[in-house]
C-alpha positions as MATLAB code, in Angstrom:
seq = 'MTRNPVLPGFNPDPSIVRVGDDYYIATSTFEWFPGVQIHHSRDLANWELIARPLNRRSQLDMRGDPDSCGVWAPCLSHDGARFHLIYTDVKRYGRTTVGGASGASLRDFHNYLVTCETVDGEWSDPIPLNSSGFDPSLFHDEDGRKYLLNMLWDHRPGRNRFAGIVLQEYCPEQRRLIGERTNIFPGTPLGLTEAPHLYKRGGWYHLLTAEGGTGWNHAVTMARSRSLTGPYELHPDIHILSSRTRPDAPLQRAGHADLVETPAGEPWLVYLCGRPLPNRGRCVLGRETAIQPMRWGADGWLRTIGEPGMPMRDVPGPEGRQPADMRADFDDPILPIDFQWLRTPEPEAIFSLTARPGHLRLHGRETIGSLFTQALVARRQQDFCYSASCALDFAPRHFQQAAGLVAYYNAAKFHYLHVSHDAEAGRHLRVMSALPDAPQADAFTAPIPIPEGPIELRAEVDYERLRFAWRLPGGAWQWLAEQFDASILSDEASAPGLPNFTGAFIGMACQDLSGAGLHADFDWFAYREREFSPRGSGA';
ca = [
      -9.985   16.365   17.064;
      -8.691   13.468   14.911;
      -6.940   14.634   11.894;
      -7.298   12.530    8.658;
      -5.913   10.199    7.259;
      -5.681    8.166   10.171;
      -3.420    5.610    8.374;
      -1.255    8.249    6.630;
       1.146    7.082    4.025;
       0.712    4.016    1.263;
      -2.160    2.126    3.234;
      -4.799    2.013    0.406;
      -8.185   -0.260    0.301;
      -9.257   -0.355    4.064;
     -11.342   -2.866    5.429;
     -12.331   -2.305    8.720;
     -14.046   -4.757   11.689;
     -14.445   -4.168   15.126;
     -14.774   -7.133   17.956;
     -16.127   -6.198   21.094;
     -14.180   -2.714   21.889;
     -11.728   -3.386   19.290;
     -11.264   -2.024   15.718;
      -8.997   -3.454   13.212;
      -8.069   -2.290    9.863;
      -6.732   -4.224    6.904;
      -5.169   -2.537    3.970;
      -3.077   -3.519    0.804;
       0.825   -4.290    0.642;
       0.315   -5.064   -3.380;
       4.299   -6.365   -3.815;
       5.594   -5.661   -0.393;
       6.162   -8.970    1.840;
       4.899  -10.035    4.204;
       1.440   -9.284    2.616;
      -1.479   -7.256    4.502;
      -1.105   -4.464    7.143;
      -3.309   -4.966   10.332;
      -3.640   -1.881   12.501;
      -5.613   -1.788   15.738;
      -7.056    0.768   17.805;
      -9.464    1.309   20.876;
     -10.880    4.989   19.867;
     -11.183    5.229   16.285;
      -8.299    7.708   16.146;
      -4.748    6.061   17.527;
      -3.795    3.650   15.383;
      -0.797    0.923   15.702;
       0.091   -1.824   13.313;
       0.241   -4.992   15.116;
       0.390   -7.958   12.335;
       0.963   -8.767    8.549;
      -0.577  -12.065    8.611;
       0.815  -13.267    5.177;
       4.106  -14.057    6.236;
       4.956  -17.544    4.909;
       5.826  -19.398    1.653;
       2.757  -21.457    1.747;
       0.239  -18.134    1.890;
       2.176  -16.235   -0.488;
       4.786  -15.840   -3.043;
       5.118  -13.049   -4.930;
       8.092  -13.460   -6.841;
       7.454  -12.579  -10.268;
       4.647  -10.506   -9.956;
       4.295   -6.995  -11.827;
       5.057   -3.563   -9.868;
       1.721   -2.681   -8.234;
       0.241   -6.504   -8.231;
       0.513   -8.868   -5.214;
      -1.701   -8.385   -2.288;
      -4.562   -6.656   -3.451;
      -7.801   -5.260   -1.311;
      -7.678   -7.655    1.553;
     -11.316   -8.136    3.595;
     -10.971   -8.620    7.361;
     -14.210  -10.341    9.067;
     -15.073  -11.885   12.257;
     -17.939  -14.694   12.757;
     -17.979  -14.702   16.406;
     -15.352  -17.191   16.659;
     -12.682  -16.977   14.175;
     -11.216  -13.792   11.749;
     -11.710  -14.477    8.230;
      -8.958  -12.828    5.750;
      -9.987  -12.661    2.065;
      -7.406  -11.123   -0.077;
      -5.952  -11.097   -3.978;
      -2.743  -12.029   -5.216;
      -2.670  -10.602   -8.832;
      -0.086  -12.134  -11.089;
      -0.761  -10.301  -14.430;
      -2.073   -6.738  -14.600;
      -1.736   -6.177  -18.682;
      -0.362   -3.524  -20.153;
      -1.704   -0.605  -22.116;
       0.143    0.139  -25.637;
       1.459    4.005  -26.429;
      -1.196    6.263  -26.827;
      -3.493    4.549  -24.609;
      -5.198    2.118  -26.429;
      -6.051   -0.959  -25.147;
      -3.445   -3.672  -25.167;
      -3.565   -6.794  -23.010;
      -6.490   -7.535  -21.277;
      -5.870  -10.708  -19.705;
      -5.121  -10.352  -16.131;
      -5.001  -13.084  -13.393;
      -6.397  -12.485   -9.983;
      -6.263  -15.537   -7.769;
      -8.599  -15.141   -4.218;
      -7.920  -16.928   -1.274;
      -9.042  -17.218    2.412;
      -7.250  -17.564    5.423;
      -8.429  -17.668    9.294;
      -7.103  -17.286   12.481;
      -8.533  -17.186   16.243;
      -6.598  -13.952   17.043;
      -5.832  -11.175   14.661;
      -1.995  -11.590   15.636;
      -1.806  -15.241   15.466;
      -0.295  -17.876   13.173;
      -3.207  -17.725   10.231;
      -4.247  -20.557    8.169;
      -2.785  -21.910    4.752;
      -4.722  -20.169    2.128;
      -7.833  -21.778    0.959;
      -8.317  -21.214   -3.091;
     -11.366  -19.246   -3.965;
     -11.712  -18.272   -7.553;
      -9.855  -15.888  -10.210;
     -12.877  -14.009  -11.766;
     -12.136  -10.473  -10.418;
     -10.664   -8.617   -7.902;
     -11.531   -6.997   -4.599;
     -12.987   -9.699   -2.978;
     -15.419   -9.752    0.488;
     -17.118  -12.021    2.827;
     -19.997  -11.484    3.894;
     -21.681  -13.521    7.104;
     -25.573  -13.432    6.737;
     -27.752  -13.570    9.970;
     -28.596  -17.133    9.009;
     -24.851  -18.359    9.543;
     -24.345  -18.780    5.854;
     -21.581  -16.781    4.168;
     -21.122  -15.622    0.749;
     -18.189  -14.096   -1.337;
     -18.273  -11.139   -3.623;
     -16.111   -9.600   -5.826;
     -15.761   -7.684   -9.050;
     -16.085   -9.327  -12.494;
     -13.317   -8.903  -14.868;
     -14.537   -9.375  -18.439;
     -11.352   -9.374  -21.174;
     -13.580  -10.073  -24.351;
     -13.365   -7.215  -26.534;
     -16.215   -4.656  -26.499;
     -17.209   -5.433  -23.304;
     -17.309   -3.471  -20.003;
     -14.158   -4.576  -18.494;
     -15.280   -4.431  -14.552;
     -18.968   -6.349  -15.583;
     -20.453   -6.087  -12.130;
     -20.019   -7.341   -8.913;
     -20.521  -11.077   -8.640;
     -22.053  -13.456   -5.462;
     -21.455  -16.728   -4.459;
     -21.982  -18.643   -1.703;
     -18.993  -20.222    0.572;
     -19.120  -23.687    2.410;
     -16.688  -23.688    5.493;
     -17.260  -27.269    5.488;
     -16.365  -28.049    2.240;
     -13.994  -25.126    1.982;
     -14.846  -23.771   -1.280;
     -17.434  -21.871   -3.315;
     -20.630  -23.842   -3.955;
     -23.898  -22.967   -6.229;
     -24.077  -20.625   -9.165;
     -22.424  -17.123   -9.026;
     -24.857  -14.150   -9.745;
     -23.971  -11.217  -10.725;
     -26.064   -8.511   -8.280;
     -24.959   -5.312   -9.553;
     -24.069   -3.993  -12.843;
     -22.882   -0.650  -11.576;
     -23.736    2.829  -12.521;
     -22.840    5.093  -15.540;
     -19.721    6.641  -13.544;
     -18.076    2.650  -14.221;
     -15.283    0.903  -12.571;
     -17.590   -0.839  -10.335;
     -15.234   -2.486   -7.765;
     -14.618   -2.806   -3.912;
     -17.844   -4.880   -2.648;
     -19.099   -4.886    0.514;
     -22.337   -5.937    2.121;
     -24.177   -5.399    5.190;
     -27.399   -6.576    6.720;
     -29.336   -3.872    8.755;
     -33.386   -3.274    9.302;
     -34.088   -6.267    6.956;
     -32.176   -4.734    3.825;
     -28.875   -5.736    2.227;
     -26.936   -2.480    1.729;
     -24.106   -2.562   -0.766;
     -21.153   -0.641   -1.100;
     -18.866   -0.311   -3.798;
     -16.048    1.908   -5.473;
     -16.364    3.523   -8.574;
     -14.831    5.885  -11.009;
     -11.280    4.333  -10.494;
      -9.034    5.039   -8.025;
      -7.806    8.284   -8.841;
      -9.339   11.828   -9.398;
     -12.848   10.291   -9.940;
     -13.420    8.151   -7.459;
     -16.457    7.895   -5.488;
     -18.419    5.631   -3.056;
     -21.574    4.237   -4.209;
     -24.664    2.574   -2.382;
     -27.377    0.262   -3.026;
     -29.940   -1.822   -1.228;
     -32.413   -4.764   -1.659;
     -34.555   -6.639    0.345;
     -33.361   -9.911   -1.196;
     -29.534  -10.794   -1.131;
     -29.441  -11.416   -5.068;
     -31.218   -7.943   -5.438;
     -32.240   -6.164   -7.695;
     -30.382   -3.274   -5.671;
     -31.525   -0.043   -6.034;
     -29.447    2.929   -5.972;
     -29.119    5.528   -3.002;
     -31.111    8.726   -3.722;
     -27.537   10.730   -4.110;
     -26.193    7.468   -5.859;
     -22.690    8.067   -4.779;
     -22.686    8.992   -0.913;
     -19.340   10.300   -0.733;
     -16.553   11.634   -3.437;
     -14.368   14.426   -3.702;
     -13.883   14.399   -7.547;
     -16.285   17.763   -8.154;
     -14.043   19.512   -5.438;
     -10.450   19.929   -6.756;
     -10.129   22.081   -3.637;
     -10.874   19.648   -0.841;
      -7.712   18.819    1.188;
      -8.633   15.007    0.883;
      -8.857   13.807   -3.062;
      -9.343   10.583   -4.447;
     -11.932    9.629   -1.928;
     -13.645    5.940   -2.352;
     -12.914    2.047   -1.598;
     -14.896    2.577    1.588;
     -16.014   -0.204    4.360;
     -18.493    0.338    7.090;
     -18.292   -0.447   11.020;
     -20.601    0.542   13.869;
     -19.555    1.053   17.455;
     -21.276   -0.838   20.336;
     -23.475    2.266   20.647;
     -24.594    1.809   16.906;
     -22.788    4.737   15.469;
     -21.855    3.698   12.232;
     -18.141    4.845   10.932;
     -16.770    4.899    7.397;
     -13.144    4.097    6.456;
     -12.213    4.613    3.137;
      -8.820    5.541    0.907;
      -7.441    9.070    0.115;
      -4.750   10.825   -1.579;
      -3.402   14.493   -0.488;
      -2.057   16.032   -3.495;
       1.029   18.261   -3.505;
      -0.747   22.240   -4.062;
      -2.711   22.678   -7.033;
      -3.487   19.328   -7.560;
      -0.123   18.025   -7.881;
       0.830   14.340   -7.360;
       0.084   12.381   -4.277;
       3.540   11.713   -3.261;
       2.088    9.848    0.070;
       0.445    7.455   -2.196;
      -3.065    6.302   -1.424;
      -4.090    6.573    2.341;
      -6.771    5.774    4.900;
      -9.030    7.996    6.416;
     -12.258    7.504    8.322;
     -15.359    9.537    9.578;
     -18.707    9.262   11.354;
     -22.164    8.647    9.464;
     -25.370    8.462    9.941;
     -28.407    6.872    9.011;
     -31.148    8.759    7.807;
     -35.146    8.505    8.779;
     -35.410    6.932    4.846;
     -32.818    4.172    6.148;
     -29.898    5.220    3.771;
     -26.517    6.134    4.730;
     -25.296    9.640    4.750;
     -22.420   12.157    5.720;
     -22.204   14.157    8.654;
     -21.491   17.938    7.737;
     -21.020   18.740    4.042;
     -23.062   16.158    1.944;
     -20.910   13.731    0.434;
     -17.541   15.246    1.548;
     -14.763   13.600    3.407;
     -13.816   15.129    6.248;
     -10.147   16.217    7.304;
     -10.989   16.930   10.986;
     -13.006   14.432   12.773;
     -14.760   14.844   16.235;
     -12.881   12.660   18.633;
      -9.346   12.330   20.607;
      -6.418   13.713   19.296;
      -4.410   11.373   16.904;
      -1.411   10.372   15.579;
       1.727   11.606   16.744;
       4.661   12.350   14.181;
       6.724    9.269   13.185;
      10.397    9.348   14.934;
      12.037    5.842   14.789;
      15.537    4.225   14.999;
      16.359    0.957   14.315;
      19.611   -0.576   15.638;
      18.961   -3.906   14.552;
      19.822   -5.430   17.788;
      17.355   -8.013   18.160;
      17.031  -11.011   15.522;
      13.729   -9.834   14.277;
      13.115   -7.034   11.669;
      11.449   -4.319   13.276;
       7.765   -4.281   12.048;
       8.061   -0.820   10.276;
       9.819   -2.545    7.478;
       9.039   -4.603    4.442;
      10.656   -6.092    1.547;
       9.614   -6.893   -1.960;
       7.884  -10.057   -2.795;
      10.316  -13.202   -1.885;
       8.814  -15.339    1.022;
      12.530  -16.172    1.815;
      14.123  -13.585    3.757;
      16.849  -15.399    4.602;
      18.109  -15.164    0.584;
      18.422  -11.359    1.110;
      19.092  -10.302    4.821;
      20.288  -11.377    8.012;
      20.104  -10.043   11.521;
      22.293  -12.376   13.013;
      25.292  -12.944   10.641;
      26.826   -9.819   12.428;
      24.810   -8.770   15.608;
      24.019   -5.205   15.822;
      23.481   -4.931   12.009;
      21.205   -5.554    9.271;
      23.268   -7.531    7.000;
      21.878   -7.445    3.182;
      23.119   -9.979    0.618;
      24.195   -8.634   -2.860;
      21.397   -9.774   -4.956;
      19.466   -8.919   -8.262;
      19.103   -5.491   -9.617;
      17.044   -2.384   -7.877;
      13.748   -3.149   -9.158;
      14.049   -6.613   -9.969;
      10.687   -8.762   -9.643;
      12.412  -12.094   -7.924;
      14.974  -11.355   -5.464;
      16.365   -8.263   -4.872;
      17.636   -7.079   -1.305;
      15.931   -3.913   -0.668;
      14.527   -3.247    2.800;
      12.857   -0.399    3.294;
       9.621    1.554    5.816;
       6.776    3.599    4.119;
       7.261    7.531    3.758;
       4.547    8.790    6.078;
       5.151   12.505    5.809;
       5.603   15.126    3.377;
       9.033   16.341    5.342;
      11.042   13.744    6.583;
      14.572   13.089    7.280;
      15.967    9.494    6.840;
      19.776    8.290    7.615;
      21.738    4.986    8.051;
      25.140    3.755    8.555;
      26.583    1.318    6.182;
      29.968   -1.105    6.078;
      30.396   -1.975    2.321;
      33.375   -2.863    0.483;
      32.780   -3.100   -3.069;
      35.412   -4.337   -5.434;
      34.106   -3.342   -8.990;
      30.990   -1.699  -10.257;
      28.947   -4.547  -10.437;
      28.491   -4.345   -6.480;
      26.387   -1.127   -4.851;
      24.545   -0.637   -1.626;
      23.185    2.559   -0.284;
      20.054    4.579    0.713;
      16.690    4.356   -1.652;
      14.038    6.291   -1.684;
      11.712    3.809   -3.860;
       8.361    3.611   -5.486;
       8.843    0.692   -8.104;
      11.110   -0.220  -10.755;
      10.703    2.441  -13.003;
      10.799    5.200  -10.175;
      13.790    5.579   -7.675;
      16.682    7.774   -6.751;
      19.347    5.493   -5.356;
      22.069    7.071   -3.013;
      24.811    4.338   -3.615;
      28.366    3.349   -2.761;
      30.007    1.256   -5.298;
      33.757    1.016   -7.030;
      35.259    1.321  -10.443;
      38.433    1.558  -11.537;
      38.520    5.280  -12.407;
      37.025    6.770   -9.289;
      37.961    3.697   -7.085;
      35.440    3.577   -4.119;
      32.837    6.024   -4.651;
      29.396    7.455   -3.937;
      26.842    8.568   -6.741;
      23.093    8.764   -6.967;
      21.307    6.492   -9.974;
      17.606    7.626  -10.618;
      15.054    5.996  -12.543;
      12.986    8.533  -14.312;
       8.901    7.397  -15.804;
       8.744   11.026  -17.377;
      12.045   11.765  -18.563;
      13.135   10.933  -22.291;
      16.380    8.935  -20.844;
      14.961    6.192  -18.156;
      17.603    6.401  -16.170;
      20.246    8.938  -15.139;
      23.361    9.164  -12.957;
      25.422   12.016  -10.991;
      29.058   12.129  -11.123;
      31.207    9.804   -8.972;
      32.151   11.140   -5.727;
      35.637    9.423   -4.419;
      35.313    8.252   -0.816;
      37.655    6.566    1.427;
      37.086    2.712    2.564;
      35.577    2.033    5.670;
      31.981    2.945    7.168;
      29.874    5.903    6.194;
      26.703    7.529    6.866;
      23.745    8.466    4.113;
      21.070   10.740    4.664;
      17.856   11.587    2.827;
      15.932   14.962    3.452;
      12.432   15.289    1.564;
      10.412   18.586    1.456;
       7.224   17.947   -0.402;
       8.560   17.320   -4.222;
      12.520   18.057   -3.212;
      15.188   15.710   -2.300;
      18.628   15.942   -1.550;
      21.046   13.307   -0.438;
      23.914   13.838    1.898;
      26.992   11.652    3.050;
      29.808   11.954    6.061;
      32.439    9.717    7.677;
      31.284    8.824   11.115;
      31.995   11.869   13.299;
      32.423   14.204   10.390;
      30.031   16.829    9.051;
      27.608   16.214    6.553;
      28.685   16.674    2.980;
      25.860   17.597    0.666;
      25.254   16.492   -2.712;
      24.928   19.742   -5.290;
      21.885   17.981   -7.204;
      18.338   18.481   -6.247;
      16.168   15.513   -7.171;
      12.611   15.407   -7.778;
      10.564   13.368   -5.490;
       7.450   13.776   -6.811;
       8.152   10.833   -9.224;
       7.523    8.659   -6.164;
       3.711    8.999   -6.778;
       1.010    6.950   -8.588;
       0.887   10.144  -10.817;
       4.001    9.953  -12.243;
       3.797    7.172  -15.069;
       2.690    5.969  -18.616;
      -0.856    6.150  -18.952;
      -2.679    2.645  -18.318;
       0.361    1.241  -16.072;
      -0.629    0.021  -12.549;
       0.608    2.475  -10.209;
      -0.953    1.827   -6.987;
       1.374    1.968   -3.941;
       3.742    4.619   -2.397;
       6.956    6.033   -1.921;
       9.321    3.879    0.674;
      12.731    5.163    2.056;
      15.019    2.443    3.004;
      18.543    0.539    2.143;
      19.267   -1.802   -0.500;
      22.281   -3.856   -1.759;
      23.191   -5.609   -5.365;
      26.002   -7.671   -6.511;
      25.041   -8.012  -10.156;
      28.293  -10.635  -10.680;
      26.486  -13.381   -8.780;
      29.252  -13.351   -5.798;
      26.713  -12.059   -3.301;
      28.606   -9.573   -1.620;
      27.225   -8.236    1.634;
      26.561   -4.746    3.133;
      26.138   -4.509    6.658;
      23.622   -1.278    7.876;
      24.465   -0.627   12.006;
      21.398    1.453   12.228;
      18.774    3.073   10.182;
      16.595    6.436   11.358;
      13.417    7.927    9.823;
      11.816   11.716   11.576;
       9.136   13.367   10.493;
       9.818   17.039   10.691;
       8.725   20.790    9.563;
       9.516   21.717    6.125;
      13.219   23.265    5.428;
      13.244   25.660    2.711;
      16.635   24.723    1.714;
      15.602   21.216    1.554;
      18.396   19.999    3.740;
      16.832   19.716    7.258;
      19.479   21.550    8.801;
];
């Protein structure tokens, strides 16, 4: 059996395409650079990360993008000659005032198109399309014409912000949208209609959308029409996939789907989901990607196999993903593909793999959580229970210089085990936590004096529990007395109305708030999925 999710950890908003015998899934990366993750598979069960196509400044510059903005909901398609990738760069999300009342409704959603002959090649510079809403997708009709779809954002007072799905023709020769846009689907009473994908089958245009928001009420809605521009009639079941009425289901938040067919014509659906802690707790692994087989009914409508409308935890097929176990020794001049950094398209400003061979050198830059240039290199948390560790060589001289190991969600949610220096404690180790649900926004543990020289740092996560440890090379691990709340590194741990759409990362960071740019050298970094440890120490 294949166990869902097939792309665990922060991998939301999947878009899938098949080219021959090869399947590709593109997922959102938000403020993490390079933009868009593309995984490859031949069996729909085992997936390998092979590309992040938005990897240079001309394609993507997210400096200043708020948390959980940046690259939303890519759409990956192929027209028989080239791959097409549509994506949004969100520059402003808006805000919600205290108490949940509507605040600023203005948002900036810039939609772009890039193309490439090979999925892992050098993608083109972007073609600006529109800024009228998010979740764009590209439909290639049978006659060769192409159409852009996206949800329409309406900022006017008293209006439905999610104002329907609009369609407009795209001209490849002119490299722009042409004609007038048409609102082809207003959505259902569930609301928050987004994530459109269009397909042609048996003379029908089939429209998939997501509704209900990307939380517990998420759902996949389907409609169809004989005409491209509608009117679209709703599926008899309206929502073809959702777990919103089943709080006992292991896969929650199911929605934002895309459809692919095997060479034999069998339909499969990919969709995002979340795995909450027990009793519908926080989804500490973020929004993940699941997949399951579907069927076309005698009435021409798409339906699930098995329990009607429900996501499947176990799917018939080959055994899927193996437990994560990686170690990076930084011996190559290219950063391992597991890692990303935040926002900047100029990585040379924040790290180097050649300044000290065999090490990842982070240049001390802005504060942790900065929206512009912060030196933080990290990988996704993909497991409920994991161990992570690193070796650090760092010689701070005052309190504005820090480096270490960080469990990070965004600027308001992290636990940071870092080395620093001040006159009272000398060189020391402590944890700074940013707490989204506490009266005080940040908290510090007492400083632990440590000697000069290299040091190794360690994090152990067991569901909602996080513990840190340190040691001198060759010595025994010294565990910090405190236990930290790892569940804050989730979408759900936040004030209402703020954007929280990403996931937890574990990685390395360095700051120098004096502006001197003091560097920190990391000799290696390791991440290992493991069984639950009741002590929370992994030992």
